[in-house]
C-alpha positions as a Markdown table, in Angstrom:
| # | Residue | x | y | z |
|---|---|---|---|---|
| 1 | Ala | 67.9 | -42.2 | -3.6 |
| 2 | Val | 69.8 | -40.1 | -6.1 |
| 3 | Val | 67.7 | -38.4 | -8.8 |
| 4 | Ser | 69.6 | -37.4 | -11.9 |
| 5 | Thr | 68.1 | -36.5 | -15.2 |
| 6 | Gln | 68.0 | -36.7 | -18.9 |
| 7 | Ser | 64.9 | -35.7 | -20.8 |
| 8 | Thr | 62.2 | -37.2 | -23.1 |
| 9 | Gly | 59.9 | -39.3 | -21.0 |
| 10 | Val | 61.2 | -42.7 | -20.1 |
| 11 | Val | 62.5 | -43.9 | -16.8 |
| 12 | Ala | 65.1 | -46.5 | -17.1 |
| 13 | Leu | 66.9 | -48.3 | -14.3 |
| 14 | Tyr | 70.1 | -50.2 | -14.3 |
| 15 | Lys | 71.8 | -52.1 | -11.4 |
| 16 | Asp | 75.3 | -51.3 | -10.3 |
| 17 | Tyr | 76.9 | -54.1 | -8.4 |
| 18 | Lys | 80.1 | -52.7 | -6.9 |
| 19 | Asp | 80.3 | -55.2 | -4.2 |
| 20 | Met | 78.2 | -58.2 | -3.3 |
| 21 | Asn | 77.9 | -56.7 | 0.2 |
| 22 | Met | 76.8 | -53.3 | -0.9 |
| 23 | Leu | 73.3 | -52.1 | -1.7 |
| 24 | Met | 72.1 | -52.5 | -5.3 |
| 25 | Val | 71.4 | -49.2 | -7.2 |
| 26 | Ile | 68.6 | -49.5 | -9.7 |
| 27 | Lys | 69.0 | -47.2 | -12.6 |
| 28 | Val | 65.7 | -45.9 | -13.9 |
| 29 | Cys | 65.0 | -44.0 | -17.1 |
| 30 | Val | 61.9 | -41.9 | -17.3 |
| 31 | Ile | 60.9 | -40.8 | -20.8 |
| 32 | Gly | 58.9 | -37.6 | -20.7 |
| 33 | Ala | 58.5 | -34.8 | -18.2 |
| 34 | Gly | 54.8 | -33.9 | -18.5 |
| 35 | Pro | 52.4 | -34.4 | -15.6 |
| 36 | Ser | 52.9 | -38.2 | -15.5 |
| 37 | Gly | 56.7 | -38.1 | -15.9 |
| 38 | Met | 57.0 | -35.4 | -13.3 |
| 39 | Ser | 54.8 | -37.4 | -10.9 |
| 40 | Cys | 57.2 | -40.3 | -11.3 |
| 41 | Leu | 60.1 | -38.1 | -10.2 |
| 42 | Ala | 58.0 | -36.7 | -7.4 |
| 43 | Gln | 57.1 | -40.2 | -6.1 |
| 44 | Phe | 60.7 | -41.4 | -6.3 |
| 45 | Gln | 61.6 | -38.4 | -4.2 |
| 46 | Asn | 58.8 | -39.1 | -1.8 |
| 47 | Leu | 60.0 | -42.7 | -1.4 |
| 48 | Ser | 63.6 | -41.7 | -0.8 |
| 49 | Gly | 65.1 | -43.8 | 1.9 |
| 50 | Lys | 62.6 | -46.6 | 1.5 |
| 51 | Gly | 63.2 | -49.8 | -0.4 |
| 52 | Glu | 65.9 | -50.3 | -3.0 |
| 53 | Glu | 68.2 | -47.4 | -3.9 |
| 54 | Val | 67.5 | -45.9 | -7.3 |
| 55 | Glu | 69.1 | -43.4 | -9.6 |
| 56 | Val | 66.6 | -41.8 | -11.9 |
| 57 | Thr | 67.3 | -40.1 | -15.2 |
| 58 | Cys | 64.5 | -38.2 | -17.0 |
| 59 | Tyr | 64.7 | -37.1 | -20.6 |
| 60 | Glu | 62.3 | -34.4 | -22.0 |
| 61 | Lys | 62.5 | -33.2 | -25.6 |
| 62 | Gln | 60.9 | -29.9 | -24.9 |
| 63 | Glu | 62.7 | -26.9 | -23.3 |
| 64 | Gln | 60.9 | -27.3 | -20.0 |
| 65 | Pro | 58.8 | -29.8 | -18.1 |
| 66 | Gly | 55.0 | -29.6 | -18.5 |
| 67 | Gly | 54.1 | -31.8 | -21.5 |
| 68 | Leu | 50.9 | -30.7 | -23.2 |
| 69 | Trp | 50.6 | -27.8 | -20.8 |
| 70 | Asn | 53.5 | -26.0 | -22.4 |
| 71 | Leu | 51.7 | -23.7 | -24.9 |
| 72 | Thr | 53.6 | -22.9 | -28.1 |
| 73 | Trp | 52.7 | -21.0 | -31.3 |
| 74 | Arg | 54.6 | -23.7 | -33.2 |
| 75 | Thr | 52.8 | -26.4 | -35.2 |
| 76 | Gly | 54.2 | -29.3 | -37.2 |
| 77 | Leu | 57.9 | -29.3 | -36.3 |
| 78 | Asp | 59.8 | -27.4 | -33.6 |
| 79 | Glu | 63.1 | -25.5 | -34.0 |
| 80 | His | 65.0 | -28.8 | -33.8 |
| 81 | Gly | 63.0 | -30.6 | -36.4 |
| 82 | Glu | 61.2 | -32.7 | -33.7 |
| 83 | Ser | 57.4 | -33.0 | -33.8 |
| 84 | Val | 55.6 | -30.4 | -31.8 |
| 85 | His | 54.1 | -32.0 | -28.7 |
| 86 | Cys | 51.6 | -29.3 | -27.7 |
| 87 | Ser | 47.9 | -29.8 | -28.4 |
| 88 | Gln | 46.6 | -26.9 | -26.3 |
| 89 | Tyr | 45.6 | -23.4 | -27.4 |
| 90 | Arg | 45.2 | -19.9 | -26.2 |
| 91 | Asp | 42.2 | -19.2 | -23.9 |
| 92 | Leu | 42.0 | -22.8 | -22.9 |
| 93 | Phe | 40.1 | -23.2 | -19.6 |
| 94 | Ser | 39.8 | -26.4 | -17.7 |
| 95 | Asn | 36.8 | -28.4 | -19.1 |
| 96 | Gly | 36.5 | -30.4 | -15.8 |
| 97 | Pro | 36.4 | -29.2 | -12.2 |
| 98 | Lys | 39.8 | -28.5 | -10.7 |
| 99 | Glu | 38.5 | -30.3 | -7.6 |
| 100 | Cys | 38.7 | -33.5 | -9.6 |
| 101 | Leu | 42.4 | -33.2 | -10.1 |
| 102 | Glu | 43.5 | -31.8 | -6.8 |
| 103 | Phe | 46.3 | -33.5 | -4.9 |
| 104 | Pro | 45.3 | -34.6 | -1.4 |
| 105 | Glu | 48.7 | -33.5 | -0.1 |
| 106 | Tyr | 48.8 | -30.2 | -1.9 |
| 107 | Ser | 45.5 | -28.3 | -2.4 |
| 108 | Phe | 44.9 | -25.4 | -4.7 |
| 109 | Lys | 44.3 | -23.3 | -1.6 |
| 110 | Asp | 47.8 | -24.4 | -0.4 |
| 111 | His | 49.3 | -23.2 | -3.6 |
| 112 | Phe | 47.4 | -19.9 | -4.2 |
| 113 | Asp | 46.8 | -19.1 | -0.5 |
| 114 | Lys | 43.1 | -18.6 | -1.3 |
| 115 | Asn | 40.2 | -20.5 | -2.8 |
| 116 | Ile | 39.8 | -20.1 | -6.5 |
| 117 | Pro | 37.0 | -21.0 | -9.0 |
| 118 | Ser | 36.4 | -24.5 | -10.2 |
| 119 | Phe | 37.4 | -24.0 | -13.9 |
| 120 | Pro | 40.6 | -22.1 | -14.2 |
| 121 | Pro | 42.7 | -21.4 | -17.3 |
| 122 | Arg | 45.8 | -23.3 | -18.5 |
| 123 | Glu | 48.3 | -20.9 | -16.9 |
| 124 | Val | 46.7 | -21.4 | -13.5 |
| 125 | Leu | 46.8 | -25.2 | -13.8 |
| 126 | Ile | 50.4 | -25.4 | -15.0 |
| 127 | Asp | 51.4 | -23.1 | -12.1 |
| 128 | Tyr | 49.7 | -25.4 | -9.7 |
| 129 | Leu | 51.5 | -28.4 | -11.2 |
| 130 | Arg | 54.9 | -26.7 | -10.8 |
| 131 | Gly | 54.1 | -25.9 | -7.2 |
| 132 | Tyr | 53.3 | -29.5 | -6.5 |
| 133 | Trp | 56.5 | -30.7 | -8.1 |
| 134 | Arg | 58.5 | -28.3 | -5.9 |
| 135 | Phe | 56.5 | -29.4 | -2.9 |
| 136 | Cys | 57.6 | -33.0 | -3.6 |
| 137 | Gly | 61.2 | -31.9 | -3.8 |
| 138 | Val | 61.6 | -32.1 | -7.6 |
| 139 | Asn | 64.0 | -29.5 | -9.1 |
| 140 | Ser | 63.2 | -29.1 | -12.8 |
| 141 | Val | 66.7 | -27.9 | -13.6 |
| 142 | Arg | 68.5 | -30.6 | -11.6 |
| 143 | Asp | 66.2 | -33.5 | -12.2 |
| 144 | Val | 65.2 | -33.2 | -15.9 |
| 145 | Lys | 67.4 | -33.3 | -18.9 |
| 146 | Val | 65.4 | -31.0 | -21.2 |
| 147 | Ser | 66.0 | -30.7 | -24.9 |
| 148 | His | 66.9 | -34.4 | -25.0 |
| 149 | Ala | 65.0 | -36.6 | -27.4 |
| 150 | Val | 65.0 | -40.4 | -26.9 |
| 151 | Lys | 65.6 | -42.0 | -30.3 |
| 152 | Ser | 65.6 | -45.7 | -29.4 |
| 153 | Val | 65.1 | -48.1 | -26.6 |
| 154 | Thr | 66.6 | -51.6 | -26.9 |
| 155 | Trp | 66.0 | -54.5 | -24.6 |
| 156 | Asn | 69.1 | -56.5 | -23.8 |
| 157 | Glu | 67.8 | -59.9 | -22.9 |
| 158 | Pro | 71.0 | -61.6 | -21.6 |
| 159 | Ser | 71.7 | -58.8 | -19.1 |
| 160 | Glu | 68.0 | -57.8 | -18.6 |
| 161 | Thr | 68.8 | -54.2 | -19.2 |
| 162 | Phe | 67.7 | -51.5 | -21.6 |
| 163 | Thr | 70.0 | -49.4 | -23.8 |
| 164 | Val | 68.5 | -45.9 | -24.4 |
| 165 | Arg | 69.9 | -43.8 | -27.2 |
| 166 | Val | 69.3 | -40.1 | -26.7 |
| 167 | Lys | 70.0 | -37.0 | -28.8 |
| 168 | Asp | 70.9 | -33.8 | -27.1 |
| 169 | Leu | 69.0 | -31.3 | -29.3 |
| 170 | Thr | 71.2 | -28.4 | -28.3 |
| 171 | Ser | 74.6 | -29.9 | -28.9 |
| 172 | Lys | 73.3 | -32.3 | -31.6 |
| 173 | Lys | 75.3 | -35.1 | -29.9 |
| 174 | Thr | 73.9 | -38.6 | -29.5 |
| 175 | Met | 74.6 | -40.8 | -26.4 |
| 176 | Glu | 73.7 | -44.2 | -25.1 |
| 177 | Asn | 73.0 | -45.2 | -21.5 |
| 178 | Val | 72.1 | -48.5 | -19.9 |
| 179 | Phe | 69.2 | -48.8 | -17.5 |
| 180 | Asp | 67.4 | -51.5 | -15.5 |
| 181 | Arg | 64.0 | -50.0 | -15.8 |
| 182 | Val | 62.3 | -47.8 | -18.3 |
| 183 | Ile | 59.1 | -45.8 | -17.6 |
| 184 | Ile | 57.4 | -44.3 | -20.7 |
| 185 | Ala | 55.5 | -41.2 | -19.8 |
| 186 | Thr | 55.2 | -39.4 | -23.1 |
| 187 | Gly | 51.5 | -39.2 | -23.2 |
| 188 | His | 49.1 | -40.1 | -26.0 |
| 189 | Phe | 47.5 | -36.8 | -27.1 |
| 190 | Ser | 50.1 | -35.4 | -29.3 |
| 191 | Val | 50.2 | -37.6 | -32.5 |
| 192 | Pro | 47.0 | -36.8 | -34.5 |
| 193 | His | 44.7 | -39.4 | -36.0 |
| 194 | Val | 43.9 | -37.8 | -39.4 |
| 195 | Pro | 41.1 | -39.3 | -41.6 |
| 196 | Ser | 40.6 | -38.4 | -45.2 |
| 197 | Phe | 37.4 | -37.5 | -47.1 |
| 198 | Lys | 36.6 | -37.5 | -50.8 |
| 199 | Gly | 37.5 | -34.1 | -52.3 |
| 200 | Ile | 39.4 | -32.8 | -49.2 |
| 201 | Asn | 42.4 | -32.0 | -51.4 |
| 202 | Gln | 40.3 | -29.5 | -53.3 |
| 203 | Phe | 38.6 | -27.9 | -50.3 |
| 204 | Glu | 38.7 | -24.1 | -50.8 |
| 205 | Gly | 39.4 | -23.3 | -47.2 |
| 206 | Arg | 41.7 | -24.1 | -44.4 |
| 207 | Val | 42.0 | -27.7 | -43.1 |
| 208 | Leu | 43.8 | -28.5 | -39.8 |
| 209 | His | 43.7 | -31.0 | -37.0 |
| 210 | Ala | 42.8 | -30.0 | -33.5 |
| 211 | His | 46.4 | -30.6 | -32.6 |
| 212 | Asp | 47.4 | -27.5 | -34.6 |
| 213 | Phe | 44.6 | -25.3 | -33.4 |
| 214 | Arg | 46.1 | -22.4 | -31.4 |
| 215 | Asn | 43.7 | -19.4 | -31.5 |
| 216 | Ala | 39.9 | -19.2 | -31.9 |
| 217 | Arg | 40.2 | -15.5 | -32.8 |
| 218 | Glu | 41.6 | -16.5 | -36.2 |
| 219 | Phe | 38.2 | -17.9 | -37.2 |
| 220 | Ala | 36.0 | -14.9 | -36.2 |
| 221 | Gly | 33.3 | -14.3 | -38.8 |
| 222 | Gln | 33.9 | -17.7 | -40.5 |
| 223 | Arg | 31.8 | -20.7 | -41.1 |
| 224 | Val | 33.6 | -23.6 | -39.4 |
| 225 | Leu | 33.1 | -27.3 | -39.8 |
| 226 | Leu | 34.4 | -29.6 | -37.0 |
| 227 | Ile | 34.7 | -33.3 | -37.6 |
| 228 | Gly | 34.3 | -35.4 | -34.5 |
| 229 | Ser | 32.1 | -35.6 | -31.5 |
| 230 | Ser | 34.2 | -35.8 | -28.4 |
| 231 | Tyr | 35.9 | -33.4 | -26.0 |
| 232 | Ser | 38.0 | -31.7 | -28.6 |
| 233 | Ala | 35.1 | -30.9 | -30.9 |
| 234 | Glu | 33.0 | -29.8 | -27.9 |
| 235 | Asp | 35.6 | -27.4 | -26.5 |
| 236 | Ile | 37.0 | -26.0 | -29.7 |
| 237 | Gly | 33.4 | -25.5 | -30.9 |
| 238 | Leu | 32.6 | -23.5 | -27.8 |
| 239 | Gln | 35.9 | -21.5 | -28.2 |
| 240 | Leu | 34.9 | -20.6 | -31.7 |
| 241 | Tyr | 31.4 | -19.5 | -30.5 |
| 242 | Lys | 33.0 | -17.4 | -27.7 |
| 243 | Phe | 35.3 | -15.6 | -30.1 |
| 244 | Gly | 32.9 | -14.8 | -32.8 |
| 245 | Ala | 32.8 | -17.5 | -35.5 |
| 246 | Lys | 29.8 | -17.0 | -37.7 |
| 247 | Ser | 28.7 | -20.6 | -37.4 |
| 248 | Ile | 30.0 | -23.9 | -36.0 |
| 249 | Thr | 28.8 | -27.2 | -37.4 |
| 250 | Ile | 29.9 | -30.4 | -35.7 |
| 251 | Ser | 29.9 | -33.6 | -37.9 |
| 252 | Tyr | 29.5 | -36.8 | -35.9 |
| 253 | Arg | 30.3 | -40.3 | -37.0 |
| 254 | Thr | 28.1 | -42.4 | -34.7 |
| 255 | Asn | 26.4 | -40.4 | -32.0 |
| 256 | Lys | 25.5 | -36.8 | -31.4 |
| 257 | Met | 26.9 | -35.2 | -28.2 |
| 258 | Gly | 23.4 | -34.0 | -27.8 |
| 259 | Phe | 23.9 | -30.8 | -25.9 |
| 260 | Thr | 21.5 | -27.8 | -26.2 |
| 261 | Trp | 23.9 | -25.6 | -28.3 |
| 262 | Pro | 23.6 | -21.9 | -28.8 |
| 263 | Lys | 21.8 | -20.9 | -32.1 |
| 264 | Thr | 25.0 | -20.6 | -34.2 |
| 265 | Met | 26.1 | -24.2 | -33.3 |
| 266 | Lys | 24.6 | -27.5 | -34.5 |
| 267 | Glu | 25.4 | -31.1 | -35.1 |
| 268 | Val | 25.0 | -33.0 | -38.4 |
| 269 | Pro | 25.8 | -36.6 | -39.5 |
| 270 | Leu | 29.2 | -37.6 | -40.9 |
| 271 | Leu | 30.9 | -35.7 | -43.8 |
| 272 | Lys | 30.7 | -37.7 | -47.0 |
| 273 | Glu | 32.5 | -35.6 | -49.6 |
| 274 | Ile | 33.6 | -32.1 | -50.5 |
| 275 | Asn | 33.2 | -30.0 | -53.6 |
| 276 | Gly | 35.0 | -26.7 | -53.4 |
| 277 | Lys | 33.7 | -25.1 | -50.2 |
| 278 | Thr | 30.5 | -27.2 | -50.2 |
| 279 | Cys | 30.5 | -30.1 | -47.8 |
| 280 | His | 28.0 | -33.0 | -48.4 |
| 281 | Phe | 26.9 | -35.1 | -45.5 |
| 282 | Ile | 25.6 | -38.7 | -45.4 |
| 283 | Asp | 22.0 | -37.6 | -44.8 |
| 284 | Ala | 22.1 | -35.8 | -48.2 |
| 285 | Thr | 22.3 | -32.3 | -46.7 |
| 286 | Tyr | 25.1 | -29.9 | -47.7 |
| 287 | Glu | 26.5 | -26.5 | -46.6 |
| 288 | Asp | 29.4 | -24.2 | -47.5 |
| 289 | Phe | 32.3 | -23.7 | -45.0 |
| 290 | Asp | 35.4 | -21.5 | -44.8 |
| 291 | Ala | 37.5 | -23.8 | -42.5 |
| 292 | Met | 37.5 | -27.4 | -41.4 |
| 293 | Ile | 39.0 | -28.6 | -38.1 |
| 294 | Leu | 39.5 | -32.4 | -37.6 |
| 295 | Cys | 38.7 | -33.2 | -34.0 |
| 296 | Thr | 39.4 | -36.8 | -34.7 |
| 297 | Gly | 41.5 | -37.9 | -31.8 |
| 298 | Tyr | 45.1 | -39.1 | -31.3 |
| 299 | Gln | 47.2 | -42.2 | -31.7 |
| 300 | His | 49.4 | -44.0 | -29.2 |
| 301 | Ser | 52.8 | -43.4 | -30.8 |
| 302 | Phe | 56.2 | -44.5 | -29.5 |
| 303 | Pro | 58.6 | -44.4 | -32.5 |
| 304 | Phe | 61.6 | -44.9 | -30.2 |
| 305 | Met | 60.3 | -48.3 | -29.1 |
| 306 | Pro | 60.9 | -51.7 | -30.8 |
| 307 | Gly | 57.6 | -53.1 | -32.2 |
| 308 | Glu | 57.6 | -56.1 | -29.8 |
| 309 | Leu | 57.6 | -53.7 | -26.8 |
| 310 | Thr | 55.3 | -51.1 | -28.2 |
| 311 | Leu | 51.8 | -50.4 | -26.8 |
| 312 | Glu | 49.3 | -50.4 | -29.6 |
| 313 | Cys | 45.7 | -49.6 | -28.8 |
| 314 | Pro | 42.9 | -47.0 | -29.3 |
| 315 | Asn | 42.0 | -44.6 | -26.5 |
| 316 | Ile | 40.3 | -47.0 | -24.2 |
| 317 | Met | 39.7 | -47.3 | -20.4 |
| 318 | Asn | 41.9 | -50.4 | -19.9 |
| 319 | Ile | 44.9 | -51.1 | -22.2 |
| 320 | Pro | 46.4 | -54.4 | -23.4 |
| 321 | Asn | 49.7 | -56.0 | -22.2 |
| 322 | Cys | 49.9 | -54.0 | -19.0 |
| 323 | Tyr | 49.2 | -55.2 | -15.5 |
| 324 | Arg | 47.3 | -52.5 | -13.6 |
| 325 | Asn | 47.4 | -50.6 | -16.9 |
| 326 | Leu | 51.1 | -49.9 | -16.1 |
| 327 | Gln | 53.5 | -52.9 | -16.0 |
| 328 | Trp | 54.3 | -54.4 | -19.4 |
| 329 | Tyr | 54.0 | -58.1 | -19.9 |
| 330 | Gly | 53.7 | -58.4 | -23.7 |
| 331 | Val | 51.0 | -61.0 | -23.8 |
| 332 | Glu | 49.6 | -60.3 | -27.3 |
| 333 | Gln | 50.9 | -62.0 | -30.4 |
| 334 | Asp | 54.2 | -60.5 | -31.7 |
| 335 | Lys | 54.8 | -58.8 | -28.4 |
| 336 | Asn | 57.7 | -59.7 | -26.1 |
| 337 | Asp | 58.0 | -59.8 | -22.4 |
| 338 | Cys | 60.9 | -58.1 | -20.5 |
| 339 | Gly | 60.3 | -59.4 | -17.0 |
| 340 | Gly | 58.1 | -56.6 | -15.8 |
| 341 | Lys | 60.9 | -54.0 | -16.1 |
| 342 | Leu | 59.1 | -51.8 | -18.6 |
| 343 | Phe | 56.2 | -49.4 | -17.6 |
| 344 | Tyr | 53.7 | -47.3 | -19.5 |
| 345 | Val | 52.2 | -44.5 | -17.4 |
| 346 | Ala | 49.0 | -42.5 | -18.1 |
| 347 | Met | 48.2 | -44.3 | -21.4 |
| 348 | Gln | 44.4 | -45.0 | -21.0 |
| 349 | Asp | 41.4 | -42.9 | -21.6 |
| 350 | Gln | 41.0 | -40.4 | -18.7 |
| 351 | Tyr | 38.5 | -38.8 | -16.5 |
| 352 | Tyr | 40.9 | -38.8 | -13.5 |
| 353 | Thr | 44.1 | -37.0 | -14.6 |
| 354 | Phe | 46.7 | -35.5 | -12.2 |
| 355 | Thr | 45.7 | -37.6 | -9.2 |
| 356 | Met | 45.5 | -40.8 | -11.3 |
| 357 | Phe | 49.0 | -40.1 | -12.8 |
| 358 | Asp | 50.3 | -39.5 | -9.3 |
| 359 | Met | 48.8 | -42.8 | -8.0 |
| 360 | Gln | 50.2 | -44.6 | -11.0 |
| 361 | Ala | 53.6 | -43.1 | -10.4 |
| 362 | Arg | 53.5 | -44.0 | -6.8 |
| 363 | Trp | 52.6 | -47.6 | -7.8 |
| 364 | Val | 55.4 | -47.8 | -10.4 |
| 365 | Ala | 58.0 | -46.3 | -8.0 |
| 366 | Ser | 56.9 | -48.7 | -5.2 |
| 367 | Val | 57.2 | -51.7 | -7.5 |
| 368 | Ile | 60.6 | -50.7 | -8.8 |
| 369 | Lys | 61.9 | -50.1 | -5.3 |
| 370 | Gly | 60.6 | -53.4 | -4.1 |
| 371 | Ile | 58.2 | -51.7 | -1.5 |
| 372 | Ile | 55.3 | -53.6 | -2.9 |
| 373 | Gln | 55.4 | -56.9 | -4.7 |
| 374 | Val | 53.3 | -57.9 | -7.8 |
| 375 | Pro | 51.9 | -61.4 | -8.3 |
| 376 | Asp | 53.6 | -64.0 | -10.5 |
| 377 | Arg | 53.4 | -63.5 | -14.2 |
| 378 | Glu | 50.5 | -66.0 | -14.7 |
| 379 | Thr | 48.4 | -64.0 | -12.3 |
| 380 | Cys | 49.3 | -60.7 | -13.9 |
| 381 | Val | 48.5 | -62.0 | -17.4 |
| 382 | Ala | 45.1 | -63.2 | -16.1 |
| 383 | Ala | 44.4 | -59.8 | -14.6 |
| 384 | Ile | 45.3 | -58.1 | -17.9 |
| 385 | Ala | 42.7 | -60.2 | -19.7 |
| 386 | Ala | 40.1 | -59.5 | -17.0 |
| 387 | Gln | 40.7 | -55.7 | -17.2 |
| 388 | Leu | 40.3 | -55.8 | -21.0 |
| 389 | Glu | 37.0 | -57.6 | -20.6 |
| 390 | Glu | 35.8 | -54.7 | -18.4 |
| 391 | Asn | 36.0 | -52.3 | -21.4 |
| 392 | Ala | 32.8 | -53.9 | -22.9 |
| 393 | Val | 30.9 | -53.1 | -19.7 |
| 394 | Tyr | 31.4 | -49.3 | -20.0 |
| 395 | Lys | 28.4 | -48.1 | -22.0 |
| 396 | Gly | 28.7 | -44.4 | -21.3 |
| 397 | Cys | 30.2 | -41.6 | -19.2 |
| 398 | Glu | 28.8 | -42.7 | -15.9 |
| 399 | Asp | 30.0 | -46.3 | -16.3 |
| 400 | Gln | 33.5 | -45.0 | -17.3 |
| 401 | Ile | 33.6 | -42.7 | -14.3 |
| 402 | His | 32.7 | -45.5 | -11.9 |
| 403 | Gly | 35.1 | -47.8 | -13.6 |
| 404 | Gln | 38.1 | -45.4 | -13.4 |
| 405 | Thr | 37.3 | -44.6 | -9.8 |
| 406 | Lys | 37.4 | -48.4 | -9.1 |
| 407 | Tyr | 40.8 | -48.5 | -10.9 |
| 408 | Val | 42.4 | -45.7 | -8.9 |
| 409 | Lys | 41.1 | -47.2 | -5.7 |
| 410 | Thr | 42.7 | -50.5 | -6.6 |
| 411 | Leu | 46.1 | -48.8 | -7.0 |
| 412 | Ala | 45.5 | -47.1 | -3.6 |
| 413 | Asp | 44.7 | -50.5 | -2.0 |
| 414 | Asp | 47.8 | -52.0 | -3.5 |
| 415 | Leu | 49.8 | -49.2 | -1.9 |
| 416 | Gly | 48.0 | -49.0 | 1.4 |
| 417 | Tyr | 47.2 | -45.4 | 0.5 |
| 418 | Thr | 44.4 | -44.0 | 2.7 |
| 419 | Glu | 43.8 | -40.4 | 1.5 |
| 420 | Asn | 40.4 | -39.8 | -0.1 |
| 421 | Ile | 40.8 | -39.7 | -3.9 |
| 422 | Asp | 37.2 | -40.6 | -4.9 |
| 423 | Val | 35.6 | -37.7 | -6.9 |
| 424 | Thr | 32.9 | -39.8 | -8.5 |
| 425 | Glu | 30.1 | -37.4 | -7.3 |
| 426 | Leu | 32.0 | -34.4 | -8.6 |
| 427 | Phe | 32.3 | -35.9 | -12.0 |
| 428 | Leu | 28.7 | -36.9 | -12.1 |
| 429 | Ala | 27.6 | -33.4 | -11.1 |
| 430 | Trp | 29.9 | -31.9 | -13.8 |
| 431 | Glu | 28.3 | -34.1 | -16.5 |
| 432 | His | 24.8 | -33.1 | -15.2 |
| 433 | His | 25.7 | -29.4 | -15.4 |
| 434 | Lys | 26.9 | -29.8 | -19.0 |
| 435 | Asp | 23.6 | -31.4 | -19.9 |
| 436 | Glu | 21.8 | -28.6 | -18.3 |
| 437 | Asn | 23.7 | -25.8 | -20.1 |
| 438 | Ile | 26.8 | -26.4 | -22.1 |
| 439 | Leu | 27.6 | -22.7 | -22.1 |
| 440 | Thr | 27.5 | -22.2 | -18.3 |
| 441 | Tyr | 28.8 | -25.4 | -16.7 |
| 442 | Arg | 32.1 | -23.7 | -16.2 |
| 443 | Asp | 30.4 | -21.0 | -14.1 |
| 444 | Arg | 29.3 | -23.5 | -11.5 |
| 445 | Ser | 31.0 | -24.1 | -8.1 |
| 446 | His | 32.2 | -27.4 | -6.7 |
| 447 | Gln | 33.4 | -28.5 | -3.3 |
| 448 | Ser | 36.9 | -29.7 | -2.6 |
| 449 | Ile | 37.2 | -33.1 | -1.0 |
| 450 | Val | 40.6 | -32.0 | 0.3 |
| 451 | Thr | 39.7 | -28.7 | 2.0 |
| 452 | Asn | 35.9 | -29.0 | 2.1 |
| 453 | Asp | 35.7 | -25.5 | 0.7 |
| 454 | Val | 33.2 | -24.6 | -2.0 |
| 455 | Ser | 34.9 | -22.7 | -4.8 |
| 456 | Pro | 34.0 | -19.1 | -5.4 |
| 457 | Val | 32.3 | -17.9 | -8.6 |
| 458 | His | 34.5 | -15.9 | -11.0 |
| 459 | Pro | 33.3 | -12.3 | -11.5 |
| 460 | Leu | 32.9 | -12.9 | -15.2 |
| 461 | Pro | 31.0 | -15.8 | -16.7 |
| 462 | Trp | 33.3 | -18.1 | -18.8 |
| 463 | Val | 31.8 | -17.0 | -22.1 |
| 464 | Lys | 32.8 | -13.3 | -21.3 |
| 465 | Cys | 36.1 | -14.0 | -19.7 |
| 466 | Met | 38.6 | -13.1 | -22.4 |
| 467 | Gln | 41.7 | -13.1 | -20.1 |
| 468 | Asp | 43.5 | -16.4 | -19.6 |
| 469 | Ser | 46.7 | -15.2 | -17.9 |
| 470 | Leu | 47.6 | -16.4 | -14.4 |
| 471 | Asp | 47.8 | -12.9 | -12.9 |
| 472 | Ala | 44.6 | -11.5 | -14.5 |
| 473 | Tyr | 42.6 | -14.5 | -13.4 |
| 474 | Ile | 43.9 | -14.8 | -9.8 |
| 475 | Asn | 43.8 | -11.1 | -9.2 |
| 476 | Ala | 40.2 | -10.9 | -10.3 |
| 477 | Ile | 39.0 | -13.2 | -7.5 |
């Protein structure tokens, strides 16, 4: 297998028939080089020498692989006029146990040469990812075309190929290449969903979406209103508490998160309207605020894709049009099929992350290389309908965790993959620890299913650990 690159997150493949007696080379385009796109490159490397020969090109619009894990001070547009991808912020620590995202073939202990606590900061996690990519034989310089933004993908039905138009953001030149397969791995946590409220234009404070939140220290001493009641509001609210916000109020639309918050944090019903700095809620209460952060989620957005091949859905556990939540069949009205040659990776709601992306990448690479066979289209379409019906069964976190475990195991079964990837009990323990104490769940230890080691406790509790750098964190252990 020859792995070439080009960046932005789609994997496209094209067939090069030089001689009827020679092997077929499938040209694949991977769009995006975040954790899911890099897992695709890793799995094509791992399967080198097996199945059909492939030539892989990966495009990434950022200056380096890493996706959301690349922290930047920029918001809005980057230096090239492209939308900023990053939704992370300074002092971000994992909000789930590292043991739930540990690769069976490459443990945290393998990478750091020692056991580390269960909830490390961002720099530790991106360093671990980079180590895994190297372990799999992926060379970021050789295998990823960085600063390359995909501008359009066109399906050529007569030849059953894709034309991918890409802009080199450095040279400003635009080029077109033809591929047999395209893998979209651009993620779905970078284009904000931004609601509006009556009077928000006249709010006498700062308004921003969580996507543009970069530093909790900025809000020290301020009264901050968060709109939303999911993981962004939970974690940003705790960050604000940790770094000295005067008060943090979380406005929920449907249900409270229901944690026992510290005394300067509380939950209130949905915001109704704003008058100056005064925010009125639907229960007729009101309060003054200095800043408002919209923790209202993200949209699936693929502006480079034609509408008939675009995935459109909310953040749900099972997505439409995609067999195994991966292989596009375009079964909905106004959607087109392209013979199973298009793939969307890591596009559903997520408990499992790195290991699920890796299993999805392994599945996609195996399908493209002909190592495993998918059923006929009719069977795949029926399976898509069945997986969508499962969404209604998931009534809460525990149901979702069990459901996603079942999904990841299904991929493993398809592949004949036998390593243990079931971290259900770790997830359930984590949820229980959060219910016990939302301020201290990151101070708990979990046991790795890879090494069987129980993680050590960091010398400082999370709420007092103000250093998020790789060196400071690892050296303190």
